[in-house]
C-alpha positions as CSV (number, residue, x, y, z in Angstrom):
1,M,27.4,8.8,7.0
2,T,24.9,6.6,8.4
3,S,25.3,3.4,10.4
4,M,25.4,0.1,8.8
5,R,22.5,-0.6,11.2
6,S,20.0,2.2,9.9
7,R,21.2,1.2,6.4
8,L,20.2,-2.5,7.1
9,T,16.5,-1.2,9.1
10,P,14.7,-1.5,5.7
11,L,15.8,-4.2,4.6
12,L,15.6,-6.6,7.8
13,G,11.5,-5.3,8.0
14,L,11.4,-6.3,4.1
15,S,12.3,-9.3,5.3
16,A,10.3,-9.9,8.1
17,L,7.0,-9.2,6.0
18,A,8.4,-11.4,2.9
19,G,8.6,-14.7,5.8
20,V,5.0,-13.8,7.3
21,L,3.7,-13.5,3.7
22,I,5.6,-16.9,2.3
23,L,4.2,-18.3,6.1
24,F,0.8,-17.1,4.9
25,S,1.3,-18.3,1.4
26,L,2.4,-21.8,2.8
27,T,-0.7,-22.1,5.2
28,V,-3.3,-21.3,2.4
29,R,-1.5,-24.2,0.5
30,F,-1.4,-26.7,2.8
31,T,-4.3,-26.6,5.1
32,D,-7.8,-25.8,4.2
33,Y,-8.1,-22.2,5.2
34,R,-9.1,-20.1,2.4
35,P,-9.1,-16.2,3.2
36,P,-11.5,-13.7,1.8
37,V,-11.2,-12.8,-2.0
38,L,-10.2,-9.1,-1.0
39,V,-7.2,-10.9,1.3
40,W,-4.7,-10.9,-1.7
41,P,-5.4,-7.8,-3.3
42,V,-4.7,-5.9,0.0
43,I,-1.9,-8.0,0.0
44,G,-0.6,-6.9,-2.8
45,V,-1.1,-3.0,-2.4
46,G,0.4,-3.7,1.3
47,W,3.5,-5.5,-0.4
48,I,4.0,-2.5,-2.5
49,A,4.0,0.4,-0.1
50,A,6.3,-1.4,2.0
51,V,8.7,-2.3,-0.8
52,T,8.3,1.4,-2.0
53,W,8.8,2.7,1.4
54,A,11.9,1.0,2.2
55,L,13.4,1.8,-1.2
56,L,12.6,5.8,-0.4
57,L,14.4,5.1,2.7
58,Y,17.5,3.4,1.3
59,W,17.8,6.5,-1.1
60,R,17.2,9.0,0.9
61,R,20.3,7.1,2.5
62,L,23.0,7.3,-0.4
63,D,25.5,9.9,-0.5
64,E,25.5,11.8,-4.1
65,A,28.1,9.2,-5.6
66,A,26.2,6.0,-4.2
67,Q,23.0,7.4,-5.7
68,E,24.8,8.0,-9.7
69,A,26.1,4.4,-9.2
70,Q,23.0,3.4,-9.1
71,K,21.1,5.6,-11.9
72,S,24.0,4.8,-14.5
73,A,23.5,0.9,-13.3
74,W,20.1,1.0,-13.6
75,L,20.3,2.7,-16.7
76,W,22.8,1.1,-18.7
77,G,22.5,-2.6,-16.8
78,G,19.2,-2.9,-16.5
79,S,18.5,-1.8,-20.0
80,F,20.5,-4.2,-21.6
81,G,19.9,-6.7,-18.6
82,M,16.5,-6.7,-20.1
83,A,17.1,-7.0,-23.4
84,A,19.1,-9.9,-22.6
85,G,16.1,-11.7,-20.8
86,W,13.5,-10.6,-23.6
87,L,16.3,-12.3,-26.0
88,A,16.3,-15.6,-24.1
89,D,11.9,-15.5,-23.3
90,A,11.7,-14.9,-27.3
91,A,14.7,-17.9,-28.0
92,M,12.7,-20.2,-25.9
93,S,9.3,-19.7,-28.8
94,L,11.1,-20.5,-31.5
95,P,10.5,-24.2,-32.4
96,G,13.1,-26.9,-31.4
97,V,15.3,-24.6,-29.4
98,Y,14.0,-25.3,-25.7
99,P,11.4,-28.3,-25.8
100,S,11.9,-29.6,-22.4
101,V,11.7,-26.1,-20.8
102,R,8.4,-25.1,-22.9
103,H,7.0,-28.5,-22.1
104,V,7.0,-27.5,-18.7
105,V,5.4,-24.1,-19.1
106,L,2.5,-25.2,-21.1
107,S,-0.2,-22.5,-19.5
108,L,0.1,-18.8,-20.2
109,G,0.5,-18.2,-16.5
110,G,3.7,-20.1,-16.7
111,A,5.1,-18.6,-20.1
112,L,4.3,-15.1,-18.2
113,I,5.4,-16.1,-15.3
114,V,8.8,-17.4,-17.0
115,G,9.1,-14.7,-19.4
116,G,8.9,-11.9,-16.6
117,G,11.5,-14.1,-14.4
118,L,14.2,-14.1,-17.2
119,V,13.7,-10.4,-17.7
120,A,14.0,-9.8,-14.2
121,V,17.2,-12.1,-13.7
122,G,18.7,-10.4,-16.9
123,A,18.0,-6.4,-15.6
124,A,19.6,-7.6,-11.8
125,A,22.5,-9.3,-13.5
126,G,22.7,-6.2,-15.8
127,F,22.6,-3.8,-12.8
128,L,25.2,-5.5,-11.1
129,I,27.6,-5.6,-13.4
130,A,27.1,-1.8,-14.8
131,W,27.3,-0.9,-11.3
132,A,30.7,-2.3,-10.4
133,I,32.0,-1.2,-13.5
134,W,30.5,2.1,-12.5
135,W,32.6,1.5,-9.0
136,G,36.1,0.0,-10.3
137,A,35.9,2.8,-13.3
138,R,36.0,5.6,-10.1
139,R,37.9,3.8,-7.7
């Protein structure tokens, strides 16, 4: 059994990294500073490596029951949640359904961000529901 502090260490590290990235992004946005073009891919790769490291630490510290809950919740909840997010995104493209949202999302980049966000939020919500059901059925 690991302590709560050792479980929170990866989360705290990622939160600190996210704070640094947010400050850097705000600096670029609101000042005249423009970093070299290669800075953004390096930041992206570094972020992916940090998240992967934190998730591996988290996974190794879980007991077998918690690992099974995670796997089941991502399989069932994540899958159905992604499908719901995809359907919501598809419904936004129907004429007359969400004209105010389509008016805001005029560019392809904006549409990709909204669509990806809907799918990600759907997957996370589905995961949380399935995770709660899994633990509720076994308590």
